[in-house]
C-alpha positions as a LaTeX table, in Angstrom:
\begin{tabular}{lrrr}
\hline
Residue & $x$ (\AA) & $y$ (\AA) & $z$ (\AA) \\
\hline
Met1 & $-0.18$ & 0.16 & 0.33 \\
Met2 & 1.40 & 3.43 & $-1.17$ \\
Arg3 & 1.90 & 5.74 & 2.04 \\
Leu4 & 2.88 & 9.55 & 1.66 \\
Ser5 & 5.11 & 11.17 & 4.70 \\
Leu6 & 3.78 & 14.64 & 5.61 \\
Ser7 & 6.85 & 16.47 & 4.03 \\
Glu8 & 5.63 & 14.97 & 0.45 \\
Ser9 & 1.99 & 15.41 & 1.68 \\
Leu10 & 2.64 & 19.26 & 2.30 \\
Arg11 & 4.95 & 19.11 & $-0.60$ \\
Ser12 & 2.35 & 18.12 & $-2.73$ \\
Ala13 & $-0.47$ & 20.40 & $-1.25$ \\
Leu14 & 2.20 & 23.33 & $-1.81$ \\
Val15 & 2.39 & 22.42 & $-5.33$ \\
Glu16 & $-1.45$ & 22.24 & $-5.79$ \\
Val17 & $-2.20$ & 26.09 & $-4.32$ \\
Trp18 & 0.57 & 27.24 & $-6.33$ \\
Ala19 & $-0.96$ & 25.50 & $-9.55$ \\
His20 & $-4.49$ & 27.62 & $-8.63$ \\
Lys21 & $-2.67$ & 31.12 & $-7.39$ \\
Leu22 & $-5.93$ & 33.41 & $-8.63$ \\
Arg23 & $-8.68$ & 30.98 & $-6.74$ \\
Ser24 & $-5.47$ & 30.04 & $-4.05$ \\
Gly25 & $-5.45$ & 34.14 & $-3.39$ \\
Leu26 & $-8.82$ & 34.52 & $-2.98$ \\
Thr27 & $-8.98$ & 32.18 & $-0.64$ \\
Leu28 & $-6.59$ & 33.43 & 1.20 \\
Thr29 & $-7.69$ & 37.21 & 1.34 \\
Gly30 & $-10.50$ & 35.83 & 3.50 \\
Val31 & $-8.09$ & 34.24 & 6.27 \\
Thr32 & $-5.63$ & 36.98 & 6.16 \\
Leu33 & $-8.22$ & 39.57 & 6.66 \\
Gly34 & $-9.79$ & 37.56 & 9.50 \\
Thr35 & $-6.63$ & 37.22 & 10.97 \\
Ala36 & $-5.27$ & 40.87 & 10.72 \\
Ala37 & $-9.17$ & 42.18 & 12.28 \\
Met38 & $-8.20$ & 39.89 & 15.27 \\
Val39 & $-4.15$ & 40.96 & 15.27 \\
Val40 & $-5.50$ & 44.64 & 15.64 \\
Leu41 & $-8.80$ & 44.20 & 17.95 \\
Met42 & $-7.05$ & 42.62 & 20.53 \\
Thr43 & $-3.60$ & 44.00 & 20.32 \\
Leu44 & $-6.11$ & 47.99 & 20.44 \\
Met45 & $-7.84$ & 46.15 & 23.71 \\
Ala46 & $-4.60$ & 45.47 & 25.44 \\
Gly47 & $-3.42$ & 49.08 & 24.42 \\
Val48 & $-6.63$ & 50.61 & 25.99 \\
Arg49 & $-6.73$ & 47.92 & 28.98 \\
Glu50 & $-3.19$ & 49.30 & 29.60 \\
Ala51 & $-4.04$ & 52.64 & 28.84 \\
Val52 & $-6.88$ & 52.68 & 31.45 \\
Trp53 & $-4.92$ & 51.07 & 34.07 \\
Ser54 & $-2.47$ & 53.99 & 33.90 \\
Gly55 & $-4.34$ & 56.41 & 33.62 \\
Val56 & $-6.16$ & 55.26 & 37.09 \\
Arg57 & $-2.75$ & 54.85 & 38.63 \\
Gly58 & $-1.85$ & 58.24 & 37.60 \\
Leu59 & $-4.84$ & 59.69 & 39.58 \\
Gly60 & $-2.97$ & 59.13 & 42.97 \\
Phe61 & $-6.69$ & 57.89 & 44.05 \\
Asp62 & $-5.19$ & 54.41 & 45.38 \\
Gly63 & $-5.30$ & 53.38 & 49.16 \\
Val64 & $-6.60$ & 57.53 & 49.64 \\
Met65 & $-9.69$ & 58.71 & 51.59 \\
Phe66 & $-10.68$ & 62.33 & 51.98 \\
Val67 & $-11.58$ & 64.41 & 55.34 \\
Ser68 & $-14.50$ & 67.18 & 54.38 \\
Ala69 & $-16.14$ & 69.65 & 56.80 \\
Gln70 & $-19.84$ & 69.24 & 56.57 \\
Arg71 & $-23.03$ & 70.30 & 58.99 \\
Pro72 & $-23.86$ & 68.00 & 61.31 \\
Gln73 & $-26.76$ & 65.66 & 60.07 \\
Ser74 & $-28.49$ & 65.40 & 63.64 \\
Leu75 & $-30.63$ & 68.51 & 65.44 \\
Leu76 & $-28.38$ & 68.04 & 68.57 \\
Gly77 & $-24.83$ & 68.13 & 66.52 \\
Gln78 & $-26.50$ & 71.19 & 64.99 \\
Lys79 & $-27.26$ & 72.70 & 68.36 \\
Lys80 & $-23.44$ & 71.67 & 69.58 \\
Ala81 & $-21.46$ & 72.67 & 66.55 \\
Phe82 & $-20.72$ & 75.52 & 67.73 \\
Gln83 & $-18.30$ & 73.21 & 70.75 \\
Ser84 & $-16.31$ & 71.98 & 67.93 \\
Arg85 & $-13.38$ & 74.22 & 66.53 \\
Gly86 & $-13.98$ & 72.54 & 62.34 \\
Leu87 & $-11.84$ & 70.62 & 60.45 \\
Ala88 & $-7.91$ & 72.32 & 61.13 \\
Leu89 & $-4.22$ & 71.61 & 60.51 \\
Arg90 & $-4.46$ & 70.25 & 64.32 \\
Asp91 & $-6.58$ & 67.58 & 62.88 \\
Ser92 & $-4.07$ & 65.96 & 60.50 \\
Gln93 & $-1.42$ & 66.22 & 62.82 \\
Ala94 & $-3.81$ & 63.72 & 65.67 \\
Leu95 & $-3.93$ & 61.36 & 62.29 \\
Ala96 & $-0.08$ & 61.55 & 61.34 \\
Ser97 & 0.33 & 60.83 & 65.05 \\
Glu98 & $-2.36$ & 58.86 & 66.22 \\
Gly99 & $-3.45$ & 56.44 & 63.25 \\
Glu100 & $-1.80$ & 53.64 & 62.94 \\
Ser101 & $-3.16$ & 52.30 & 59.74 \\
Leu102 & $-2.07$ & 55.31 & 57.77 \\
Ala103 & 0.79 & 55.59 & 55.84 \\
Ala104 & 0.85 & 59.22 & 55.30 \\
Val105 & $-1.90$ & 62.48 & 55.81 \\
Ala106 & $-1.44$ & 65.87 & 54.41 \\
Ala107 & $-4.19$ & 68.69 & 55.38 \\
Val108 & $-5.17$ & 70.54 & 52.16 \\
Arg109 & $-6.27$ & 74.13 & 52.06 \\
Leu110 & $-7.92$ & 75.52 & 48.72 \\
Ala111 & $-8.31$ & 79.39 & 47.38 \\
Asp112 & $-8.24$ & 80.70 & 43.98 \\
Arg113 & $-5.77$ & 83.54 & 43.37 \\
Val114 & $-4.40$ & 84.86 & 40.00 \\
Val115 & $-0.97$ & 83.91 & 39.43 \\
Gln116 & 1.30 & 85.90 & 37.02 \\
Ala117 & 4.92 & 85.21 & 35.52 \\
Gly118 & 5.77 & 88.22 & 33.74 \\
Ser119 & 3.02 & 89.65 & 31.87 \\
Val120 & 1.16 & 86.25 & 31.60 \\
Ser121 & $-1.81$ & 85.88 & 34.46 \\
Lys122 & $-4.15$ & 83.58 & 35.16 \\
Arg123 & $-7.08$ & 82.81 & 38.04 \\
Val124 & $-6.11$ & 79.02 & 39.15 \\
Gln125 & $-6.99$ & 76.67 & 42.06 \\
Val126 & $-4.55$ & 77.48 & 45.20 \\
Tyr127 & $-3.23$ & 74.12 & 46.57 \\
Ala128 & $-1.27$ & 74.77 & 50.04 \\
Val129 & $-0.47$ & 71.50 & 51.29 \\
Thr130 & 1.58 & 69.75 & 53.71 \\
Ala131 & 4.78 & 68.30 & 52.54 \\
Ser132 & 3.36 & 64.15 & 52.99 \\
Tyr133 & 0.92 & 65.60 & 49.95 \\
Ala134 & 3.51 & 64.11 & 47.64 \\
Gln135 & 3.57 & 60.87 & 49.68 \\
Val136 & $-0.18$ & 60.45 & 49.72 \\
His137 & $-0.84$ & 61.09 & 46.09 \\
Asp138 & 1.91 & 59.51 & 44.44 \\
Arg139 & 2.71 & 62.63 & 43.03 \\
Gln140 & 5.85 & 62.90 & 40.38 \\
Val141 & 7.71 & 65.71 & 39.52 \\
Gln142 & 8.52 & 66.34 & 35.64 \\
Arg143 & 11.44 & 68.71 & 36.28 \\
Gly144 & 12.82 & 70.11 & 39.52 \\
Arg145 & 11.35 & 68.85 & 42.45 \\
Phe146 & 8.53 & 68.83 & 44.96 \\
Phe147 & 8.96 & 70.59 & 48.35 \\
His148 & 9.49 & 69.17 & 51.21 \\
Gln149 & 9.45 & 68.81 & 55.64 \\
Gly150 & 12.28 & 71.41 & 55.42 \\
Asp151 & 10.58 & 74.21 & 53.30 \\
Glu152 & 7.60 & 73.62 & 54.89 \\
Glu153 & 8.72 & 74.27 & 58.83 \\
Ala154 & 10.61 & 77.41 & 57.49 \\
Ala155 & 7.32 & 78.16 & 55.27 \\
Arg156 & 9.61 & 79.37 & 52.25 \\
Arg157 & 7.99 & 80.63 & 49.36 \\
Val158 & 8.40 & 78.01 & 47.01 \\
Ala159 & 5.89 & 76.56 & 44.43 \\
Val160 & 5.13 & 73.43 & 42.35 \\
Leu161 & 3.72 & 74.39 & 39.00 \\
Gly162 & 0.23 & 71.94 & 37.47 \\
Ala163 & 1.59 & 70.79 & 33.78 \\
Glu164 & $-0.89$ & 72.66 & 32.11 \\
Leu165 & $-0.63$ & 76.07 & 34.07 \\
Ala166 & 3.30 & 75.39 & 33.81 \\
Thr167 & 2.58 & 75.52 & 30.01 \\
Ser168 & 0.31 & 78.78 & 29.84 \\
Leu169 & 2.72 & 80.61 & 32.13 \\
Phe170 & 6.18 & 79.50 & 29.82 \\
Gly171 & 5.19 & 77.59 & 27.22 \\
His172 & 8.09 & 75.15 & 26.77 \\
Glu173 & 10.94 & 76.99 & 28.39 \\
Asn174 & 11.38 & 75.35 & 32.03 \\
Pro175 & 9.71 & 77.22 & 34.69 \\
Val176 & 12.19 & 75.76 & 37.57 \\
Gly177 & 14.22 & 78.80 & 39.25 \\
Lys178 & 11.96 & 81.43 & 37.98 \\
Thr179 & 9.38 & 83.81 & 39.87 \\
Val180 & 5.49 & 83.49 & 39.80 \\
Lys181 & 3.39 & 86.01 & 41.98 \\
Val182 & 0.65 & 84.31 & 43.75 \\
Gly183 & $-1.76$ & 87.51 & 44.42 \\
Asp184 & 0.98 & 90.05 & 45.30 \\
Val185 & 3.58 & 87.58 & 47.24 \\
Pro186 & 6.53 & 86.33 & 45.02 \\
Phe187 & 6.49 & 82.28 & 45.04 \\
Gln188 & 10.14 & 80.32 & 43.60 \\
Val189 & 9.11 & 77.50 & 41.02 \\
Ile190 & 11.10 & 74.53 & 42.53 \\
Gly191 & 9.17 & 72.07 & 40.43 \\
Val192 & 6.71 & 71.16 & 37.49 \\
Glu193 & 4.00 & 67.88 & 38.16 \\
Glu194 & 4.02 & 65.29 & 36.05 \\
Arg195 & 0.72 & 64.86 & 34.05 \\
Leu196 & $-1.64$ & 63.04 & 35.63 \\
Gly197 & $-4.37$ & 60.44 & 34.62 \\
Asn198 & $-4.50$ & 60.17 & 30.76 \\
Arg199 & $-7.66$ & 61.11 & 27.91 \\
Phe200 & $-8.62$ & 57.40 & 29.17 \\
Ala201 & $-8.84$ & 58.20 & 32.95 \\
Asn202 & $-8.91$ & 61.19 & 35.06 \\
Ser203 & $-11.21$ & 63.47 & 37.32 \\
Gly204 & $-11.78$ & 66.76 & 38.34 \\
Trp205 & $-9.74$ & 66.79 & 40.87 \\
Thr206 & $-6.48$ & 65.83 & 38.53 \\
Arg207 & $-7.54$ & 68.00 & 35.95 \\
Arg208 & $-7.72$ & 71.32 & 37.96 \\
Glu209 & $-4.58$ & 70.24 & 40.02 \\
Met210 & $-3.07$ & 70.26 & 36.73 \\
Glu211 & $-4.19$ & 73.80 & 35.74 \\
Gly212 & $-3.29$ & 74.94 & 39.49 \\
Ile213 & $-0.11$ & 75.68 & 41.67 \\
Leu214 & 0.91 & 73.93 & 44.92 \\
Ile215 & 2.52 & 75.33 & 47.73 \\
Pro216 & 3.66 & 74.71 & 51.13 \\
Leu217 & 0.59 & 75.28 & 53.59 \\
Ser218 & 2.93 & 77.01 & 56.35 \\
Ala219 & 3.58 & 79.36 & 53.72 \\
Phe220 & 0.11 & 80.43 & 52.73 \\
Arg221 & $-0.78$ & 81.00 & 56.43 \\
Ala222 & 1.84 & 83.00 & 56.81 \\
Tyr223 & 1.88 & 85.96 & 53.82 \\
Leu224 & $-1.48$ & 84.80 & 52.19 \\
Ser225 & $-4.33$ & 84.03 & 54.14 \\
Gly226 & $-3.98$ & 82.60 & 58.13 \\
Gly227 & $-5.70$ & 80.53 & 60.50 \\
Gln228 & $-5.98$ & 76.70 & 61.11 \\
Glu229 & $-8.77$ & 75.96 & 58.68 \\
Val230 & $-8.24$ & 73.71 & 56.04 \\
Asn231 & $-10.81$ & 72.33 & 53.75 \\
Leu232 & $-9.82$ & 68.44 & 53.40 \\
Ile233 & $-7.56$ & 66.16 & 55.00 \\
Thr234 & $-6.06$ & 63.52 & 52.50 \\
Val235 & $-5.09$ & 60.41 & 53.82 \\
Arg236 & $-3.10$ & 57.55 & 52.57 \\
Thr237 & $-3.52$ & 53.49 & 53.69 \\
Asp238 & $-1.36$ & 50.39 & 52.75 \\
Arg239 & $-4.37$ & 47.89 & 54.07 \\
Lys240 & $-6.49$ & 48.09 & 51.07 \\
Asp241 & $-8.65$ & 44.64 & 52.64 \\
Lys242 & $-9.48$ & 46.94 & 55.75 \\
Leu243 & $-10.50$ & 49.95 & 54.39 \\
Ala244 & $-14.25$ & 50.10 & 56.52 \\
Ala245 & $-11.62$ & 49.30 & 59.73 \\
Val246 & $-9.39$ & 52.41 & 58.50 \\
Lys247 & $-11.81$ & 54.84 & 58.02 \\
Ala248 & $-13.57$ & 53.48 & 60.95 \\
Glu249 & $-10.36$ & 54.80 & 63.04 \\
Ile250 & $-10.19$ & 57.78 & 61.06 \\
Glu251 & $-13.73$ & 58.89 & 62.42 \\
Arg252 & $-12.68$ & 57.98 & 66.06 \\
Ile253 & $-9.64$ & 60.16 & 66.07 \\
Ile254 & $-11.44$ & 62.91 & 64.35 \\
Arg255 & $-14.34$ & 62.97 & 66.40 \\
Arg256 & $-12.45$ & 62.75 & 69.80 \\
Ser257 & $-10.60$ & 66.14 & 68.71 \\
His258 & $-13.93$ & 67.87 & 67.97 \\
Asn259 & $-15.45$ & 66.90 & 71.21 \\
Arg260 & $-18.00$ & 64.14 & 69.74 \\
Ile261 & $-19.37$ & 66.67 & 67.00 \\
Asp262 & $-19.90$ & 64.68 & 63.78 \\
Asp263 & $-19.12$ & 68.15 & 61.66 \\
Phe264 & $-16.95$ & 66.35 & 59.15 \\
Glu265 & $-17.66$ & 63.44 & 56.52 \\
Val266 & $-15.12$ & 60.70 & 55.86 \\
Glu267 & $-14.85$ & 59.94 & 51.88 \\
Asn268 & $-13.75$ & 56.26 & 51.06 \\
Val269 & $-11.93$ & 57.11 & 47.36 \\
Ala270 & $-10.22$ & 53.89 & 48.24 \\
Asp271 & $-12.43$ & 51.77 & 48.08 \\
Glu272 & $-15.10$ & 53.81 & 45.06 \\
Met273 & $-11.97$ & 52.79 & 43.11 \\
Leu274 & $-11.94$ & 49.08 & 44.05 \\
Arg275 & $-15.23$ & 49.29 & 42.88 \\
Ala276 & $-14.91$ & 51.27 & 40.12 \\
Glu277 & $-11.62$ & 49.15 & 39.27 \\
Lys278 & $-14.15$ & 46.06 & 39.21 \\
Glu279 & $-16.76$ & 47.94 & 36.89 \\
Ile280 & $-13.72$ & 48.58 & 34.37 \\
Arg281 & $-12.76$ & 44.98 & 33.85 \\
Val282 & $-15.67$ & 43.72 & 33.60 \\
Ile283 & $-16.67$ & 45.89 & 30.57 \\
Leu284 & $-13.01$ & 45.25 & 29.16 \\
Arg285 & $-13.52$ & 42.02 & 29.68 \\
Asn286 & $-16.78$ & 42.12 & 27.85 \\
Trp287 & $-15.35$ & 44.04 & 25.28 \\
Thr288 & $-12.96$ & 41.87 & 24.69 \\
Ile289 & $-15.02$ & 38.98 & 24.38 \\
Val290 & $-16.99$ & 40.42 & 21.78 \\
Leu291 & $-14.66$ & 42.11 & 19.34 \\
Ala292 & $-12.35$ & 38.71 & 19.57 \\
Ala293 & $-15.88$ & 36.88 & 18.56 \\
Ile294 & $-16.50$ & 39.45 & 15.76 \\
Ala295 & $-12.81$ & 38.82 & 14.34 \\
Gly296 & $-13.53$ & 35.06 & 14.82 \\
Ile297 & $-16.80$ & 35.60 & 12.49 \\
Ser298 & $-14.46$ & 36.85 & 9.96 \\
Leu299 & $-12.18$ & 34.07 & 9.97 \\
Leu300 & $-15.01$ & 31.69 & 10.01 \\
Val301 & $-16.22$ & 33.22 & 6.76 \\
Gly302 & $-12.33$ & 32.45 & 5.24 \\
Gly303 & $-12.84$ & 29.18 & 7.03 \\
Val304 & $-16.39$ & 29.14 & 4.81 \\
Gly305 & $-13.88$ & 29.89 & 1.58 \\
Ile306 & $-11.38$ & 27.60 & 2.18 \\
Tyr307 & $-13.79$ & 24.82 & 2.40 \\
Ser308 & $-15.74$ & 25.84 & $-0.74$ \\
Val309 & $-12.29$ & 26.18 & $-3.03$ \\
Leu310 & $-11.55$ & 22.52 & $-1.55$ \\
Arg311 & $-14.57$ & 20.73 & $-2.56$ \\
Ile312 & $-14.26$ & 22.64 & $-6.10$ \\
Ser313 & $-10.44$ & 21.20 & $-6.37$ \\
Leu314 & $-11.46$ & 18.00 & $-5.30$ \\
Ala315 & $-14.56$ & 17.74 & $-7.70$ \\
Glu316 & $-11.68$ & 18.65 & $-10.76$ \\
Arg317 & $-9.69$ & 16.25 & $-9.35$ \\
Leu318 & $-11.76$ & 13.12 & $-8.58$ \\
Tyr319 & $-9.71$ & 10.93 & $-11.50$ \\
Glu320 & $-6.28$ & 11.77 & $-9.99$ \\
Ile321 & $-7.85$ & 10.91 & $-6.39$ \\
Gly322 & $-9.07$ & 7.87 & $-8.17$ \\
Leu323 & $-6.03$ & 6.70 & $-9.57$ \\
Arg324 & $-4.36$ & 7.18 & $-7.05$ \\
Lys325 & $-6.27$ & 4.90 & $-4.68$ \\
Ala326 & $-6.02$ & 2.56 & $-7.62$ \\
Ile327 & $-2.39$ & 2.00 & $-7.64$ \\
Gly328 & $-2.13$ & 1.54 & $-3.91$ \\
Ala329 & $-2.93$ & 5.21 & $-2.21$ \\
Ser330 & $-4.06$ & 4.90 & 1.68 \\
Asp331 & $-7.36$ & 6.43 & 2.83 \\
Gln332 & $-5.02$ & 8.09 & 5.19 \\
Ala333 & $-2.76$ & 9.23 & 2.69 \\
Ile334 & $-5.53$ & 10.92 & 0.77 \\
Leu335 & $-7.10$ & 12.31 & 4.07 \\
Thr336 & $-3.18$ & 13.72 & 4.90 \\
Gln337 & $-2.87$ & 15.53 & 1.58 \\
Val338 & $-6.02$ & 17.26 & 1.48 \\
Leu339 & $-5.91$ & 18.24 & 4.95 \\
Ala340 & $-2.44$ & 19.55 & 4.08 \\
Glu341 & $-3.50$ & 21.65 & 1.22 \\
Ser342 & $-6.19$ & 23.19 & 3.77 \\
Thr343 & $-3.57$ & 23.46 & 6.73 \\
Ser344 & $-0.92$ & 24.86 & 4.21 \\
Leu345 & $-3.87$ & 28.03 & 2.85 \\
Ser346 & $-4.34$ & 28.84 & 6.37 \\
Leu347 & $-0.97$ & 29.00 & 7.52 \\
Leu348 & $-0.21$ & 31.04 & 4.92 \\
Gly349 & $-3.29$ & 33.43 & 5.18 \\
Ala350 & $-2.49$ & 33.25 & 9.10 \\
Ala351 & 1.08 & 34.61 & 8.48 \\
Ser352 & 0.16 & 37.19 & 5.98 \\
Gly353 & $-2.33$ & 38.12 & 8.63 \\
Val354 & $-0.63$ & 38.97 & 11.65 \\
Ile355 & 1.83 & 40.66 & 9.57 \\
Leu356 & $-1.17$ & 42.78 & 8.02 \\
Gly357 & $-2.22$ & 43.25 & 11.48 \\
Leu358 & 0.95 & 44.27 & 13.23 \\
Leu359 & 1.58 & 46.60 & 10.70 \\
Val360 & $-1.53$ & 48.37 & 11.06 \\
Thr361 & $-1.27$ & 48.68 & 14.86 \\
Arg362 & 1.32 & 50.20 & 14.54 \\
Met363 & 0.12 & 53.22 & 12.55 \\
Ala364 & $-2.76$ & 53.40 & 15.30 \\
Ser365 & 0.12 & 53.40 & 17.96 \\
Ser366 & 0.45 & 57.02 & 17.53 \\
Ala367 & $-3.29$ & 57.70 & 19.43 \\
Phe368 & $-1.90$ & 56.13 & 22.84 \\
Glu369 & 0.79 & 57.84 & 25.23 \\
Ala370 & 2.61 & 53.99 & 25.47 \\
Gly371 & 1.95 & 53.13 & 22.11 \\
Leu372 & 0.31 & 49.55 & 20.96 \\
Pro373 & 2.95 & 46.85 & 22.33 \\
Pro374 & 2.04 & 43.39 & 20.17 \\
Ser375 & 0.64 & 40.95 & 22.50 \\
Pro376 & 2.47 & 37.70 & 22.44 \\
Ala377 & $-0.67$ & 35.94 & 23.47 \\
Gly378 & $-2.97$ & 37.65 & 21.27 \\
Leu379 & $-1.13$ & 36.92 & 18.22 \\
Ala380 & $-0.52$ & 33.43 & 19.33 \\
Phe381 & $-4.67$ & 33.06 & 20.02 \\
Ala382 & $-5.06$ & 34.52 & 16.29 \\
Phe383 & $-2.68$ & 32.63 & 14.61 \\
Gly384 & $-3.46$ & 29.43 & 16.35 \\
Phe385 & $-7.02$ & 30.17 & 15.79 \\
Ala386 & $-6.51$ & 31.14 & 11.78 \\
Val387 & $-4.75$ & 27.74 & 11.22 \\
Ala388 & $-7.54$ & 25.71 & 13.40 \\
Val389 & $-9.96$ & 27.49 & 11.12 \\
Gly390 & $-8.45$ & 26.29 & 7.65 \\
Phe391 & $-7.21$ & 22.45 & 9.31 \\
Phe392 & $-11.20$ & 22.12 & 10.73 \\
Ser393 & $-12.33$ & 23.46 & 7.00 \\
Gly394 & $-10.62$ & 20.82 & 5.40 \\
Leu395 & $-11.78$ & 17.88 & 7.35 \\
Trp396 & $-15.01$ & 17.17 & 5.77 \\
Pro397 & $-13.91$ & 17.63 & 2.27 \\
Ala398 & $-10.83$ & 15.30 & 3.47 \\
Arg399 & $-12.79$ & 12.57 & 4.86 \\
Gln400 & $-14.80$ & 12.33 & 1.46 \\
Ala401 & $-12.39$ & 12.16 & $-0.54$ \\
Ser402 & $-10.60$ & 9.54 & 1.39 \\
Arg403 & $-13.40$ & 7.09 & 1.79 \\
Leu404 & $-14.32$ & 7.48 & $-2.13$ \\
Ser405 & $-13.80$ & 3.40 & $-4.01$ \\
Pro406 & $-11.08$ & 3.87 & $-7.03$ \\
Val407 & $-13.97$ & 3.21 & $-9.43$ \\
Glu408 & $-16.19$ & 6.04 & $-8.63$ \\
Ala409 & $-13.66$ & 8.66 & $-8.46$ \\
Met410 & $-12.43$ & 7.45 & $-11.81$ \\
Arg411 & $-15.85$ & 7.53 & $-13.75$ \\
Gly412 & $-16.31$ & 10.86 & $-11.64$ \\
\hline
\end{tabular}
């Protein structure tokens, strides 16, 4: 009985593919476009996913809680409100010294002021903060440095500009070392913040901060407006698995400082971020499934093309198949050759589709700050799926061809 090795079957299949260039080319087009679509869509979703997480991390709210002043909710609390001195710098100091679960605590005082650099002026949000603000919100600088505890203790007139404000006041010049006026008070620029978030993830707080200016709270109190009061206290905890307990600890410390008056609110931003992350993960996962399914359908259409071409090709080659079986070719040899032909088509289509998909994603990568690095898993899945479609598209025609009797095949 005549048997063909796998290499001989592949060589014979490639000869058959090359003999019908136009038909094979049209069949390859479907597989190529389907594979390219899957590569592009899966790479895009991986890029969007990375951009979203990068933006979320850049917001600086991971493990963060806000403490803000509010009117007491109970009637008794409203009557006793005068017994509390309100949210003040001393509260942040109490949290820093007593909060066992807190990694960092910062006091924040907000004010609208005109900031001027030369002939350019702009009304912006002034963030008068303690030096630990950078640690609480994981703030980084693209130029210079953030102010430190020594600047805070000495009430130095130093400032860190938000990324947008730096561009508005100085264009593309380096503002570090230059002087800006906050109101009528001169401050030396010592740093420029990195951009916060990105186009996929941002918040009103970070947008205003990028357009604002940060100065030491002590300098604000000394040169612009005195007093102990603050608008916010922001805290950071590393115990993200115990957020409810951390919130209760903050409330206990502040309540004691306020004579048991609940004239404050603790906003569990960290918990909200965790819930938002879970929702985003579900949304991105669902979109990935939907888009992969759409691309998969286009690949299946390519598989239908392979199936149709094989049926036509086998119908034209019935005499050849019958003759081969008559001189001893086994059913397995016929099956292997037909499968090799369909798999060869899908391999060529998958390879060209991966290359086309990579070219398209490279052109689209300019829309993403971090680019669109190809996903090895995505490429492997797209390539493997395309080859599998080709294999299974050829399975039924191959089985039919292998089961033909020599006499029936030679009769046509």
